[in-house]
Phi, psi and omega in degrees: 000148175280164183279338185284114186294335177278337181276123174248174179295340178280344181286123185288157175292155175299138176237135180271129179252125178232165179292154173294153183285147176307136176086347177284162178293154180299146182290330185219148180247028181294145177288157178294142178286348177247110177300145178088354178251020179294157177295147179291135180256349179237166182297322180295323178291327177295323177299318180294317180295312174302326179290319182297314181302312175305316189288324177294317177302309180299317180299311180304312183294318177299313180297313180301312177299315180299327178289314182298317182296315184295318177298314176303313177295325175302315179294318181297312182303317184294317183289332179275352179246093182296338181299331183300321185289327182279348181261128181246134177237119186046043174080006178243138183301143184290334174297318184292319182290322176297314174298313186293317185254333186283337183285333184291315173301324179294320179293309177307314179299312183297321183292317181293324180292319179298319180291325175293320178289318186294316177303315177303316174301313180292326175295318172307309187299314179300319185290325179289322180281335178291327188283346182293000000 
């Protein structure tokens, strides 16, 4: 008997779980729970996946840069129109209101356009992989 009062003979010994070694076979060959998301098995499928990844990355960078540029132009336009600081709405300068409220529709529009374009890219990828 062991000296540990909580441990009984029926308790299994501790097991160390580690990641598989690089280059070893996969631990399981179970099918993916989501059809159409299996790992590419041919060279052409690998090309399609890399193309999709590059396209989505390029799309993300373009939309991020576009959002930053549009926001900077918005801020510069407010900065160079001094009449906005002289106009008050509910005791707050109009330029502050435009900055505080006006940027949100821009962000929502950019996000919506990005999701639409990314979905279109993924639909094209799915149509290419289903044709195989």
